N, CA and C atoms as an extended XYZ file, in Angstrom:
402
Properties=species:S:1:pos:R:3:atomname:S:1:resname:S:1:resid:I:1 pbc="F F F"
N        59.071        6.136       21.687 N   MET     1
C        57.833        6.898       21.635 CA  MET     1
C        56.930        6.445       22.779 C   MET     1
N        56.493        7.360       23.595 N   ALA     2
C        55.668        7.046       24.766 CA  ALA     2
C        54.190        7.179       24.410 C   ALA     2
N        53.583        6.068       23.967 N   THR     3
C        52.182        6.121       23.537 CA  THR     3
C        51.216        6.135       24.708 C   THR     3
N        51.591        5.591       25.834 N   GLY     4
C        50.703        5.552       27.006 CA  GLY     4
C        50.316        6.941       27.477 C   GLY     4
N        51.270        7.850       27.588 N   SER     5
C        50.945        9.194       28.060 CA  SER     5
C        50.126        9.956       27.025 C   SER     5
N        50.340        9.702       25.745 N   ALA     6
C        49.555       10.369       24.701 CA  ALA     6
C        48.095        9.939       24.789 C   ALA     6
N        47.849        8.644       25.029 N   ASN     7
C        46.477        8.163       25.152 CA  ASN     7
C        45.792        8.779       26.368 C   ASN     7
N        46.497        8.865       27.485 N   THR     8
C        45.932        9.478       28.679 CA  THR     8
C        45.604       10.938       28.408 C   THR     8
N        46.503       11.629       27.716 N   GLN     9
C        46.269       13.027       27.369 CA  GLN     9
C        45.043       13.157       26.462 C   GLN     9
N        44.878       12.250       25.505 N   ASN    10
C        43.725       12.292       24.609 CA  ASN    10
C        42.422       12.168       25.376 C   ASN    10
N        42.354       11.311       26.378 N   TYR    11
C        41.130       11.156       27.165 CA  TYR    11
C        40.827       12.419       27.964 C   TYR    11
N        41.870       13.051       28.508 N   ARG    12
C        41.667       14.271       29.296 CA  ARG    12
C        41.161       15.420       28.435 C   ARG    12
N        41.646       15.502       27.215 N   ASN    13
C        41.255       16.559       26.289 CA  ASN    13
C        40.390       15.966       25.178 C   ASN    13
N        39.446       15.141       25.577 N   ALA    14
C        38.648       14.379       24.619 CA  ALA    14
C        37.874       15.284       23.666 C   ALA    14
N        37.891       14.894       22.427 N   LEU    15
C        37.085       15.562       21.423 CA  LEU    15
C        35.637       15.125       21.581 C   LEU    15
N        34.746       15.923       21.061 N   THR    16
C        33.345       15.551       21.075 CA  THR    16
C        33.132       14.416       20.075 C   THR    16
N        32.432       13.396       20.515 N   VAL    17
C        32.183       12.207       19.707 CA  VAL    17
C        30.691       11.938       19.683 C   VAL    17
N        30.186       11.482       18.546 N   LYS    18
C        28.807       11.017       18.449 CA  LYS    18
C        28.823        9.497       18.476 C   LYS    18
N        27.917        8.924       19.252 N   ALA    19
C        27.812        7.475       19.357 CA  ALA    19
C        26.333        7.102       19.298 C   ALA    19
N        26.053        5.902       18.809 N   PHE    20
C        24.666        5.463       18.792 CA  PHE    20
C        24.575        3.981       19.094 C   PHE    20
N        23.393        3.589       19.489 N   LYS    21
C        23.108        2.174       19.726 CA  LYS    21
C        21.730        1.889       19.156 C   LYS    21
N        21.593        0.737       18.532 N   GLN    22
C        20.325        0.316       17.950 CA  GLN    22
C        19.727       -0.816       18.761 C   GLN    22
N        18.396       -0.902       18.696 N   PHE    23
C        17.719       -2.096       19.173 CA  PHE    23
C        16.486       -2.329       18.327 C   PHE    23
N        16.065       -3.583       18.251 N   ASN    24
C        14.911       -3.996       17.451 CA  ASN    24
C        13.762       -4.388       18.380 C   ASN    24
N        12.557       -4.141       17.905 N   PHE    25
C        11.384       -4.634       18.628 CA  PHE    25
C        10.228       -4.808       17.653 C   PHE    25
N         9.335       -5.694       18.002 N   ASP    26
C         8.112       -5.940       17.246 CA  ASP    26
C         6.958       -5.579       18.152 C   ASP    26
N         5.996       -4.850       17.603 N   ALA    27
C         4.879       -4.407       18.442 CA  ALA    27
C         3.630       -4.219       17.585 C   ALA    27
N         2.490       -4.253       18.250 N   ALA    28
C         1.195       -4.045       17.602 CA  ALA    28
C         0.632       -2.695       18.013 C   ALA    28
N        -0.256       -2.175       17.169 N   HIS    29
C        -0.962       -0.943       17.512 CA  HIS    29
C        -2.200       -0.814       16.644 C   HIS    29
N        -3.022        0.128       17.012 N   GLN    30
C        -4.226        0.446       16.261 CA  GLN    30
C        -4.296        1.959       16.152 C   GLN    30
N        -4.506        2.450       14.941 N   LEU    31
C        -4.558        3.886       14.688 CA  LEU    31
C        -5.890        4.242       14.035 C   LEU    31
N        -6.340        5.483       14.198 N   PRO    32
C        -7.630        5.876       13.622 CA  PRO    32
C        -7.729        5.641       12.111 C   PRO    32
N        -6.633        5.895       11.377 N   ASP    33
C        -6.682        5.703        9.933 CA  ASP    33
C        -6.367        4.269        9.499 C   ASP    33
N        -6.013        3.412       10.450 N   TRP    34
C        -5.826        1.978       10.233 CA  TRP    34
C        -6.547        1.280       11.380 C   TRP    34
N        -7.873        1.150       11.318 N   PRO    35
C        -8.655        0.737       12.479 CA  PRO    35
C        -8.390       -0.680       13.008 C   PRO    35
N        -7.887       -1.575       12.186 N   GLY    36
C        -7.602       -2.915       12.692 CA  GLY    36
C        -6.277       -2.952       13.420 C   GLY    36
N        -6.202       -3.809       14.435 N   ILE    37
C        -4.923       -3.961       15.136 CA  ILE    37
C        -3.961       -4.689       14.200 C   ILE    37
N        -2.755       -4.207       14.141 N   HIS    38
C        -1.736       -4.777       13.273 CA  HIS    38
C        -0.367       -4.518       13.903 C   HIS    38
N         0.660       -5.142       13.355 N   GLY    39
C         1.976       -5.002       13.955 CA  GLY    39
C         3.061       -4.674       12.953 C   GLY    39
N         4.183       -4.255       13.497 N   HIS    40
C         5.343       -3.891       12.690 CA  HIS    40
C         6.618       -4.341       13.399 C   HIS    40
N         7.669       -4.454       12.608 N   SER    41
C         9.024       -4.618       13.135 CA  SER    41
C         9.686       -3.252       13.071 C   SER    41
N        10.283       -2.841       14.171 N   TYR    42
C        10.910       -1.523       14.279 CA  TYR    42
C        12.391       -1.671       14.608 C   TYR    42
N        13.144       -0.678       14.203 N   VAL    43
C        14.527       -0.499       14.653 CA  VAL    43
C        14.583        0.878       15.284 C   VAL    43
N        15.101        0.961       16.480 N   ALA    44
C        15.305        2.246       17.141 CA  ALA    44
C        16.805        2.505       17.223 C   ALA    44
N        17.185        3.741       16.941 N   GLU    45
C        18.559        4.197       17.113 CA  GLU    45
C        18.528        5.330       18.121 C   GLU    45
N        19.415        5.250       19.072 N   VAL    46
C        19.521        6.289       20.088 CA  VAL    46
C        20.926        6.875       19.976 C   VAL    46
N        20.996        8.190       19.772 N   TRP    47
C        22.260        8.892       19.520 CA  TRP    47
C        22.648        9.772       20.703 C   TRP    47
N        23.950        9.809       20.955 N   PHE    48
C        24.525       10.577       22.051 CA  PHE    48
C        25.710       11.362       21.519 C   PHE    48
N        25.983       12.495       22.165 N   GLU    49
C        27.137       13.303       21.778 CA  GLU    49
C        27.769       13.897       23.021 C   GLU    49
N        29.086       13.856       23.054 N   GLY    50
C        29.803       14.446       24.171 CA  GLY    50
C        31.256       14.029       24.149 C   GLY    50
N        32.004       14.485       25.133 N   PRO    51
C        33.418       14.108       25.205 CA  PRO    51
C        33.555       12.658       25.663 C   PRO    51
N        34.444       11.946       25.020 N   ALA    52
C        34.723       10.563       25.409 CA  ALA    52
C        35.841       10.574       26.453 C   ALA    52
N        35.549       11.156       27.601 N   THR    53
C        36.583       11.406       28.603 CA  THR    53
C        37.222       10.139       29.146 C   THR    53
N        36.480        9.071       29.270 N   ASP    54
C        37.041        7.792       29.718 CA  ASP    54
C        37.042        6.778       28.583 C   ASP    54
N        37.013        7.274       27.366 N   GLY    55
C        36.942        6.399       26.210 CA  GLY    55
C        35.516        6.212       25.719 C   GLY    55
N        34.529        6.687       26.480 N   TYR    56
C        33.120        6.535       26.121 CA  TYR    56
C        32.394        7.869       26.226 C   TYR    56
N        31.424        8.087       25.347 N   VAL    57
C        30.499        9.206       25.499 CA  VAL    57
C        29.511        8.841       26.610 C   VAL    57
N        28.985        7.623       26.528 N   VAL    58
C        28.145        7.020       27.561 CA  VAL    58
C        28.677        5.606       27.727 C   VAL    58
N        28.986        5.168       28.942 N   PRO    59
C        29.503        3.805       29.110 CA  PRO    59
C        28.553        2.781       28.475 C   PRO    59
N        29.104        1.940       27.618 N   GLU    60
C        28.278        0.989       26.874 CA  GLU    60
C        27.491        0.056       27.784 C   GLU    60
N        28.060       -0.323       28.901 N   SER    61
C        27.336       -1.223       29.813 CA  SER    61
C        26.081       -0.551       30.371 C   SER    61
N        26.177        0.727       30.697 N   VAL    62
C        25.019        1.485       31.199 CA  VAL    62
C        23.992        1.642       30.089 C   VAL    62
N        24.459        2.013       28.913 N   LEU    63
C        23.580        2.205       27.763 CA  LEU    63
C        22.841        0.916       27.417 C   LEU    63
N        23.543       -0.179       27.379 N   THR    64
C        22.931       -1.473       27.058 CA  THR    64
C        21.840       -1.817       28.063 C   THR    64
N        22.104       -1.591       29.329 N   GLN    65
C        21.123       -1.895       30.373 CA  GLN    65
C        19.865       -1.028       30.228 C   GLN    65
N        20.045        0.264       29.994 N   GLN    66
C        18.895        1.161       29.850 CA  GLN    66
C        18.080        0.836       28.610 C   GLN    66
N        18.746        0.597       27.490 N   LEU    67
C        18.025        0.316       26.254 CA  LEU    67
C        17.341       -1.045       26.290 C   LEU    67
N        17.921       -1.989       26.969 N   GLU    68
C        17.272       -3.298       27.095 CA  GLU    68
C        15.974       -3.178       27.888 C   GLU    68
N        15.960       -2.335       28.885 N   SER    69
C        14.734       -2.106       29.652 CA  SER    69
C        13.639       -1.498       28.759 C   SER    69
N        14.005       -0.523       27.940 N   ILE    70
C        13.046        0.096       27.016 CA  ILE    70
C        12.590       -0.929       25.984 C   ILE    70
N        13.527       -1.692       25.437 N   ARG    71
C        13.190       -2.705       24.439 CA  ARG    71
C        12.198       -3.716       24.997 C   ARG    71
N        12.439       -4.187       26.224 N   ARG    72
C        11.524       -5.153       26.846 CA  ARG    72
C        10.122       -4.570       27.018 C   ARG    72
N        10.046       -3.267       27.331 N   THR    73
C         8.747       -2.610       27.481 CA  THR    73
C         7.997       -2.576       26.149 C   THR    73
N         8.698       -2.272       25.065 N   LEU    74
C         8.071       -2.113       23.759 CA  LEU    74
C         7.842       -3.438       23.031 C   LEU    74
N         8.760       -4.383       23.172 N   ASP    75
C         8.743       -5.599       22.368 CA  ASP    75
C         7.516       -6.458       22.661 C   ASP    75
N         6.843       -6.863       21.598 N   HIS    76
C         5.640       -7.701       21.662 CA  HIS    76
C         4.561       -7.106       22.562 C   HIS    76
N         4.472       -5.782       22.545 N   SER    77
C         3.438       -5.103       23.314 CA  SER    77
C         2.367       -4.568       22.372 C   SER    77
N         1.248       -4.184       22.951 N   ASN    78
C         0.255       -3.385       22.248 CA  ASN    78
C         0.599       -1.948       22.596 C   ASN    78
N         1.119       -1.209       21.652 N   LEU    79
C         1.598        0.146       21.911 CA  LEU    79
C         0.485        1.075       22.391 C   LEU    79
N        -0.765        0.758       22.080 N   ASN    80
C        -1.888        1.568       22.572 CA  ASN    80
C        -1.980        1.527       24.091 C   ASN    80
N        -1.423        0.495       24.711 N   ASP    81
C        -1.401        0.420       26.176 CA  ASP    81
C        -0.324        1.323       26.774 C   ASP    81
N         0.632        1.777       25.952 N   LEU    82
C         1.762        2.579       26.430 CA  LEU    82
C         1.644        4.060       26.091 C   LEU    82
N         0.893        4.371       25.039 N   MET    83
C         0.752        5.769       24.605 CA  MET    83
C        -0.578        5.932       23.880 C   MET    83
N        -1.074        7.152       23.927 N   GLU    84
C        -2.401        7.417       23.373 CA  GLU    84
C        -2.465        7.210       21.859 C   GLU    84
N        -1.506        7.725       21.129 N   MET    85
C        -1.483        7.627       19.666 CA  MET    85
C        -0.136        7.042       19.255 C   MET    85
N        -0.037        5.718       19.114 N   PRO    86
C         1.264        5.070       18.919 CA  PRO    86
C         1.789        5.125       17.472 C   PRO    86
N         2.048        6.341       17.008 N   THR    87
C         2.713        6.541       15.724 CA  THR    87
C         4.220        6.402       15.923 C   THR    87
N         4.948        6.303       14.837 N   SER    88
C         6.419        6.254       14.937 CA  SER    88
C         6.955        7.490       15.636 C   SER    88
N         6.343        8.641       15.352 N   GLU    89
C         6.761        9.888       15.984 CA  GLU    89
C         6.619        9.801       17.508 C   GLU    89
N         5.511        9.260       17.969 N   ASN    90
C         5.285        9.166       19.413 CA  ASN    90
C         6.085        8.045       20.063 C   ASN    90
N         6.431        7.030       19.301 N   ILE    91
C         7.336        5.997       19.827 CA  ILE    91
C         8.711        6.630       20.079 C   ILE    91
N         9.165        7.469       19.152 N   ALA    92
C        10.450        8.166       19.339 CA  ALA    92
C        10.396        9.047       20.584 C   ALA    92
N         9.293        9.766       20.777 N   ARG    93
C         9.112       10.597       21.983 CA  ARG    93
C         9.128        9.739       23.254 C   ARG    93
N         8.463        8.594       23.207 N   PHE    94
C         8.404        7.672       24.343 CA  PHE    94
C         9.821        7.241       24.740 C   PHE    94
N        10.630        6.875       23.749 N   ILE    95
C        12.010        6.460       24.016 CA  ILE    95
C        12.801        7.634       24.580 C   ILE    95
N        12.620        8.833       23.996 N   TRP    96
C        13.319       10.024       24.494 CA  TRP    96
C        13.001       10.236       25.973 C   TRP    96
N        11.719       10.206       26.306 N   LYS    97
C        11.310       10.450       27.696 CA  LYS    97
C        11.956        9.440       28.643 C   LYS    97
N        12.072        8.194       28.198 N   ALA    98
C        12.672        7.155       29.043 CA  ALA    98
C        14.161        7.412       29.282 C   ALA    98
N        14.803        8.153       28.393 N   LEU    99
C        16.245        8.430       28.494 CA  LEU    99
C        16.549        9.889       28.800 C   LEU    99
N        15.536       10.680       29.098 N   SER   100
C        15.705       12.136       29.189 CA  SER   100
C        16.660       12.594       30.285 C   SER   100
N        16.991       11.740       31.237 N   ASP   101
C        17.947       12.139       32.273 CA  ASP   101
C        19.395       12.078       31.789 C   ASP   101
N        19.615       11.615       30.562 N   CYS   102
C        20.966       11.536       29.996 CA  CYS   102
C        21.254       12.808       29.205 C   CYS   102
N        22.149       13.647       29.712 N   ASP   103
C        22.474       14.923       29.074 CA  ASP   103
C        23.109       14.761       27.694 C   ASP   103
N        23.713       13.621       27.429 N   ALA   104
C        24.388       13.403       26.152 CA  ALA   104
C        23.424       12.994       25.034 C   ALA   104
N        22.172       12.718       25.349 N   LEU   105
C        21.186       12.293       24.353 CA  LEU   105
C        20.940       13.412       23.343 C   LEU   105
N        21.060       13.110       22.037 N   ILE   106
C        20.839       14.139       21.010 CA  ILE   106
C        19.718       13.787       20.034 C   ILE   106
N        19.436       12.499       19.828 N   LYS   107
C        18.322       12.160       18.950 CA  LYS   107
C        17.935       10.704       19.096 C   LYS   107
N        16.676       10.452       18.728 N   VAL   108
C        16.130        9.104       18.686 CA  VAL   108
C        15.534        8.927       17.296 C   VAL   108
N        15.894        7.855       16.641 N   ARG   109
C        15.318        7.528       15.336 CA  ARG   109
C        14.530        6.236       15.478 C   ARG   109
N        13.366        6.173       14.854 N   VAL   110
C        12.556        4.960       14.816 CA  VAL   110
C        12.310        4.651       13.345 C   VAL   110
N        12.678        3.436       12.946 N   LEU   111
C        12.629        3.040       11.547 CA  LEU   111
C        11.742        1.814       11.351 C   LEU   111
N        10.994        1.831       10.276 N   ARG   112
C        10.283        0.645        9.789 CA  ARG   112
C        10.920        0.296        8.455 C   ARG   112
N        11.971       -0.493        8.524 N   GLY   113
C        12.781       -0.789        7.353 CA  GLY   113
C        12.032       -1.477        6.233 C   GLY   113
N        11.014       -2.261        6.545 N   SER   114
C        10.299       -3.012        5.508 CA  SER   114
C         9.606       -2.099        4.509 C   SER   114
N         9.307       -0.862        4.911 N   ILE   115
C         8.670        0.082        3.987 CA  ILE   115
C         9.530        1.328        3.760 C   ILE   115
N        10.735        1.325        4.310 N   GLY   116
C        11.641        2.455        4.104 CA  GLY   116
C        11.168        3.741        4.759 C   GLY   116
N        10.548        3.637        5.931 N   PHE   117
C        10.008        4.806        6.627 CA  PHE   117
C        10.695        4.968        7.971 C   PHE   117
N        10.918        6.219        8.354 N   GLY   118
C        11.493        6.473        9.660 CA  GLY   118
C        11.239        7.891       10.111 C   GLY   118
N        11.423        8.106       11.399 N   VAL   119
C        11.291        9.438       11.992 CA  VAL   119
C        12.510        9.704       12.865 C   VAL   119
N        12.736       10.982       13.102 N   GLU   120
C        13.848       11.399       13.949 CA  GLU   120
C        13.326       12.443       14.929 C   GLU   120
N        13.598       12.222       16.199 N   TYR   121
C        13.215       13.144       17.267 CA  TYR   121
C        14.507       13.638       17.894 C   TYR   121
N        14.745       14.949       17.831 N   THR   122
C        16.029       15.513       18.245 CA  THR   122
C        15.923       16.291       19.558 C   THR   122
N        17.087       16.674       20.057 N   ARG   123
C        17.137       17.508       21.255 CA  ARG   123
C        16.365       18.811       21.049 C   ARG   123
N        16.451       19.402       19.856 N   ASP   124
C        15.695       20.629       19.566 CA  ASP   124
C        14.188       20.379       19.657 C   ASP   124
N        13.726       19.241       19.138 N   ASP   125
C        12.313       18.884       19.261 CA  ASP   125
C        11.917       18.764       20.734 C   ASP   125
N        12.764       18.093       21.499 N   ALA   126
C        12.486       17.889       22.924 CA  ALA   126
C        12.473       19.230       23.674 C   ALA   126
N        13.378       20.140       23.305 N   LYS   127
C        13.392       21.465       23.938 CA  LYS   127
C        12.099       22.206       23.656 C   LYS   127
N        11.621       22.138       22.417 N   GLN   128
C        10.382       22.816       22.050 CA  GLN   128
C         9.188       22.297       22.856 C   GLN   128
N         9.248       21.043       23.229 N   GLU   129
C         8.162       20.419       23.995 CA  GLU   129
C         8.415       20.426       25.504 C   GLU   129
N         9.521       21.034       25.905 N   GLY   130
C         9.848       21.087       27.325 CA  GLY   130
C        10.361       19.782       27.889 C   GLY   130
N        10.882       18.902       27.030 N   LEU   131
C        11.390       17.607       27.469 CA  LEU   131
C        12.904       17.563       27.585 C   LEU   131
N        13.555       18.694       27.282 N   ALA   132
C        15.019       18.783       27.408 CA  ALA   132
C        15.378       20.185       27.848 C   ALA   132
N        16.444       20.275       28.607 N   SER   133
C        16.897       21.598       29.047 CA  SER   133
C        17.728       22.248       27.953 C   SER   133
N        17.901       23.537       28.070 N   SER   134
C        18.620       24.314       27.035 CA  SER   134
C        20.071       23.986       26.995 C   SER   134
């Protein structure tokens, strides 16, 4: 049985695959309905979809480098310095914008696990706001 040629054939005719990567960050912010500055621990998930033509939807080394840059920007920051209204929804938008040149990007989730709260910002949301092409 020739498994090598079958694997090569699978990559050429790659099925669509969904992949995601998570990162954690801690940050402070101040909101109108919570006037004191306070902080949270967040988990961000970034999802991609596409053919795994070389075994990857997005090469993990590239993804790790890009997400680490975003994580460093957000981690231990005052989110009010990065965006006007630093809600979870706008943090998801901020991450989307930082990755918007990646055609395989399909959604960004931002979670506050300690209270069981999260948001999801999708490609459809980004299209409605003019942040993604059709």
